N, CA, C and O of each residue as an XYZ file, in Angstrom:
340
protein
N       5.860      3.867    -51.143
C       4.804      3.071    -51.719
C       5.159      1.596    -51.498
O       6.294      1.194    -51.754
N       4.216      0.796    -51.033
C       4.498     -0.612    -50.772
C       4.722     -1.421    -52.053
O       4.175     -1.116    -53.113
N       5.532     -2.444    -51.915
C       5.766     -3.378    -53.016
C       5.038     -4.672    -52.699
O       5.254     -5.278    -51.650
N       4.175     -5.090    -53.614
C       3.409     -6.323    -53.443
C       3.951     -7.395    -54.382
O       4.373     -7.104    -55.501
N       3.931     -8.630    -53.912
C       4.378     -9.754    -54.716
C       3.155    -10.538    -55.181
O       2.219    -10.779    -54.418
N       3.189    -10.927    -56.448
C       2.099    -11.690    -57.054
C       2.654    -12.953    -57.677
O       3.821    -13.006    -58.068
N       1.802    -13.982    -57.769
C       2.135    -15.209    -58.483
C       0.896    -15.620    -59.277
O      -0.232    -15.522    -58.794
N       1.128    -16.079    -60.494
C       0.034    -16.522    -61.347
C      -0.261    -17.991    -61.032
O       0.634    -18.835    -61.092
N      -1.507    -18.290    -60.699
C      -1.873    -19.674    -60.367
C      -1.991    -20.543    -61.618
O      -2.041    -21.769    -61.527
N      -2.035    -19.890    -62.805
C      -2.127    -20.656    -64.053
C      -0.761    -21.049    -64.607
O      -0.553    -22.207    -64.969
N       0.184    -20.084    -64.677
C       1.483    -20.391    -65.280
C       2.643    -20.364    -64.285
O       3.750    -20.781    -64.626
N       2.409    -19.877    -63.053
C       3.459    -19.865    -62.042
C       4.393    -18.665    -62.099
O       5.379    -18.626    -61.363
N       4.112    -17.689    -62.948
C       4.964    -16.500    -63.073
C       4.911    -15.666    -61.786
O       3.834    -15.444    -61.232
N       6.083    -15.203    -61.311
C       6.190    -14.354    -60.126
C       6.517    -12.938    -60.573
O       7.305    -12.743    -61.498
N       5.911    -11.942    -59.915
C       6.252    -10.553    -60.197
C       6.034     -9.702    -58.961
O       5.276    -10.066    -58.062
N       6.711     -8.560    -58.930
C       6.562     -7.575    -57.867
C       6.030     -6.301    -58.483
O       6.396     -5.948    -59.604
N       5.159     -5.602    -57.751
C       4.576     -4.366    -58.261
C       4.475     -3.355    -57.131
O       3.991     -3.670    -56.044
N       4.937     -2.128    -57.398
C       4.762     -1.036    -56.443
C       3.383     -0.449    -56.668
O       3.063      0.011    -57.764
N       2.566     -0.468    -55.621
C       1.198      0.024    -55.713
C       0.839      0.782    -54.447
O       1.380      0.518    -53.374
N      -0.070      1.715    -54.586
C      -0.625      2.363    -53.412
C      -1.519      1.365    -52.698
O      -2.023      0.424    -53.310
N      -1.711      1.570    -51.418
C      -2.573      0.660    -50.663
C      -4.015      0.742    -51.154
O      -4.770     -0.221    -51.022
N      -4.399      1.878    -51.715
C      -5.766      2.053    -52.193
C      -5.975      1.526    -53.614
O      -7.114      1.445    -54.075
N      -4.887      1.163    -54.322
C      -5.012      0.635    -55.687
C      -5.649     -0.755    -55.677
O      -5.494     -1.519    -54.724
N      -6.361     -1.062    -56.748
C      -6.955     -2.403    -56.894
C      -5.853     -3.434    -57.131
O      -4.810     -3.119    -57.704
N      -6.091     -4.661    -56.687
C      -5.122     -5.738    -56.894
C      -5.008     -6.051    -58.381
O      -5.967     -5.902    -59.138
N      -3.816     -6.488    -58.786
C      -3.623     -6.927    -60.167
C      -4.302     -8.280    -60.334
O      -4.323     -9.091    -59.408
N      -4.855     -8.518    -61.514
C      -5.539     -9.792    -61.749
C      -5.008    -10.516    -62.976
O      -4.939    -11.745    -62.973
N      -4.628     -9.786    -64.033
C      -4.198    -10.416    -65.280
C      -2.683    -10.610    -65.310
O      -1.918     -9.673    -65.081
N      -2.272    -11.832    -65.595
C      -0.850    -12.165    -65.680
C      -0.247    -11.535    -66.939
O      -0.834    -11.647    -68.016
N       0.911    -10.874    -66.827
C       1.531    -10.273    -68.008
C       2.152    -11.308    -68.947
O       2.445    -10.977    -70.096
N       2.364    -12.554    -68.496
C       2.981    -13.591    -69.324
C       1.924    -14.392    -70.095
O       1.987    -14.486    -71.321
N       0.955    -14.966    -69.376
C      -0.037    -15.815    -70.045
C      -1.336    -15.074    -70.369
O      -2.136    -15.565    -71.165
N      -1.559    -13.910    -69.773
C      -2.747    -13.119    -70.057
C      -4.014    -13.567    -69.346
O      -5.067    -12.955    -69.526
N      -3.936    -14.620    -68.546
C      -5.116    -15.124    -67.841
C      -5.305    -14.366    -66.518
O      -4.340    -13.853    -65.951
N      -6.542    -14.301    -66.035
C      -6.802    -13.594    -64.771
C      -6.503    -14.477    -63.553
O      -7.394    -14.757    -62.750
N      -5.249    -14.912    -63.423
C      -4.897    -15.845    -62.364
C      -3.908    -15.307    -61.349
O      -3.338    -16.091    -60.591
N      -3.676    -13.985    -61.301
C      -2.711    -13.450    -60.334
C      -3.308    -13.441    -58.932
O      -4.458    -13.055    -58.725
N      -2.500    -13.874    -57.985
C      -2.873    -13.826    -56.576
C      -1.779    -13.100    -55.816
O      -0.593    -13.362    -56.017
N      -2.182    -12.180    -54.939
C      -1.197    -11.448    -54.135
C      -0.703    -12.350    -53.020
O      -1.497    -13.006    -52.346
N       0.603    -12.384    -52.825
C       1.232    -13.246    -51.833
C       1.480    -12.479    -50.542
O       1.664    -11.262    -50.553
N       1.483    -13.195    -49.447
C       1.838    -12.634    -48.166
C       3.357    -12.626    -48.073
O       3.995    -13.666    -48.233
N       3.931    -11.470    -47.818
C       5.393    -11.382    -47.738
C       5.793    -10.487    -46.581
O       5.001     -9.673    -46.104
N       7.008    -10.644    -46.142
C       7.539     -9.838    -45.049
C       7.912     -8.454    -45.554
O       8.439     -8.301    -46.656
N       7.638     -7.472    -44.750
C       8.023     -6.114    -45.096
C       9.511     -5.918    -44.918
O      10.146     -6.628    -44.138
N      10.060     -4.982    -45.618
C      11.495     -4.714    -45.528
C      11.727     -3.380    -44.849
O      10.978     -2.425    -45.054
N      12.774     -3.326    -44.038
C      13.158     -2.097    -43.360
C      14.666     -2.054    -43.340
O      15.302     -2.960    -42.802
N      15.249     -1.028    -43.913
C      16.708     -0.949    -43.974
C      17.173      0.437    -43.559
O      16.621      1.450    -43.987
N      18.189      0.462    -42.725
C      18.829      1.719    -42.349
C      20.105      1.825    -43.155
O      20.936      0.916    -43.133
N      20.264      2.917    -43.859
C      21.437      3.093    -44.701
C      22.229      4.309    -44.229
O      21.681      5.213    -43.599
N      23.489      4.318    -44.532
C      24.335      5.454    -44.167
C      25.235      5.118    -43.001
O      25.442      3.949    -42.677
N      25.765      6.145    -42.374
C      26.723      5.943    -41.294
C      26.048      5.580    -39.985
O      26.730      5.202    -39.033
N      24.753      5.681    -39.910
C      24.043      5.259    -38.712
C      23.187      6.359    -38.147
O      23.702      7.403    -37.747
N      21.893      6.148    -38.106
C      20.982      7.163    -37.584
C      21.151      7.333    -36.091
O      21.025      8.446    -35.581
N      21.434      6.251    -35.373
C      21.571      6.339    -33.924
C      22.748      7.222    -33.549
O      22.643      8.078    -32.670
N      23.851      7.008    -34.214
C      25.061      7.747    -33.871
C      24.913      9.235    -34.174
O      25.403     10.068    -33.413
N      24.256      9.575    -35.256
C      24.158     10.981    -35.629
C      22.980     11.695    -34.983
O      23.033     12.912    -34.808
N      21.924     10.984    -34.625
C      20.730     11.651    -34.135
C      20.497     11.551    -32.632
O      20.034     12.516    -32.024
N      20.800     10.431    -32.024
C      20.412     10.225    -30.642
C      21.570     10.092    -29.663
O      21.408     10.371    -28.475
N      22.686      9.686    -30.122
C      23.806      9.413    -29.235
C      24.489     10.704    -28.838
O      24.791     11.537    -29.693
N      24.737     10.880    -27.546
C      25.457     12.052    -27.064
C      26.941     11.910    -27.349
O      27.400     10.840    -27.749
N      27.683     12.969    -27.148
C      29.124     12.902    -27.395
C      29.783     12.004    -26.360
O      29.237     11.795    -25.277
N      30.939     11.481    -26.686
C      31.627     10.546    -25.789
C      32.037     11.237    -24.486
O      32.063     10.593    -23.437
N      32.351     12.506    -24.529
C      32.748     13.204    -23.311
C      31.572     13.315    -22.341
O      31.770     13.207    -21.131
N      30.349     13.527    -22.844
C      29.175     13.576    -21.977
C      28.866     12.205    -21.403
O      28.514     12.096    -20.229
N      28.990     11.162    -22.203
C      28.700      9.810    -21.744
C      29.685      9.382    -20.668
O      29.301      8.706    -19.714
N      30.942      9.764    -20.806
C      31.954      9.403    -19.825
C      31.675     10.079    -18.500
O      31.833      9.462    -17.446
N      31.264     11.330    -18.533
C      30.976     12.055    -17.297
C      29.785     11.461    -16.572
O      29.814     11.336    -15.348
N      28.739     11.091    -17.294
C      27.550     10.563    -16.643
C      27.717      9.113    -16.195
O      26.988      8.659    -15.314
N      28.649      8.387    -16.775
C      28.845      6.989    -16.428
C      30.033      6.771    -15.487
O      30.468      5.635    -15.300
N      30.553      7.829    -14.902
C      31.703      7.703    -14.010
C      31.284      6.954    -12.750
O      30.197      7.194    -12.223
N      32.133      6.047    -12.258
C      31.785      5.296    -11.052
C      31.781      6.214     -9.831
O      32.503      7.210     -9.783
N      30.958      5.862     -8.850
C      30.887      6.689     -7.643
C      32.161      6.506     -6.824
O      32.830      5.477     -6.913
N      32.480      7.517     -6.031
C      33.705      7.504     -5.230
C      33.568      6.608     -3.993
O      34.577      6.172     -3.439
N      32.350      6.331     -3.561
C      32.151      5.519     -2.381
C      32.354      4.054     -2.687
O      31.753      3.548     -3.635
N      33.183      3.339     -1.915
C      33.423      1.922     -2.162
C      32.203      1.099     -1.719
O      31.454      1.500     -0.828
N      32.028     -0.048     -2.356
C      30.937     -0.950     -1.983
C      31.224     -1.554     -0.628
O      32.382     -1.782     -0.279
N      30.193     -1.812      0.129
C      30.402     -2.395      1.443
C      30.788     -3.859      1.336
O      30.123     -4.610      0.622
N      31.836     -4.291      2.017
C      32.288     -5.683      1.915
C      31.442     -6.602      2.797
O      31.276     -6.349      3.991
N      30.923     -7.642      2.215
C      30.235     -8.687      2.974
C      28.938     -8.292      3.632
O      28.444     -9.032      4.482
N      28.373     -7.176      3.285
C      27.095     -6.776      3.846
C      27.169     -6.338      5.287
O      26.206     -6.537      6.028
N      28.276     -5.746      5.722
C      28.418     -5.356      7.115
C      27.930     -3.932      7.393
O      28.014     -3.473      8.532
N      27.435     -3.242      6.404
C      26.973     -1.877      6.636
C      25.467     -1.883      6.902
O      24.842     -2.944      6.894
N      24.894     -0.731      7.132
C      23.478     -0.618      7.481
C      22.564     -0.722      6.274
O      21.347     -0.825      6.435
N      23.117     -0.699      5.070
C      22.254     -0.753      3.883
C      21.769     -2.166      3.573
O      20.923     -2.321      2.692
N      22.251     -3.188      4.242
C      21.832     -4.573      3.943
C      20.949     -5.098      5.023
O      20.497     -6.241      4.951
């Protein structure tokens, strides 16, 4: 559920509220009681917690990575004297 930030234009009170996207915006300030709350534009938060999703879910074992990343046995051509240049 998203967290929205509000500020009261009458008294300056700041608050955060977890609301569904379909819920109506808050209007009444809990401190002064006036209908002066305005929803603020804020950056969304995204956090990865734990030992790492990449390492546990997508990364292959080190032995597989070493085999696929092994250098080729053919030496590079010196100075461009071969037919590939």
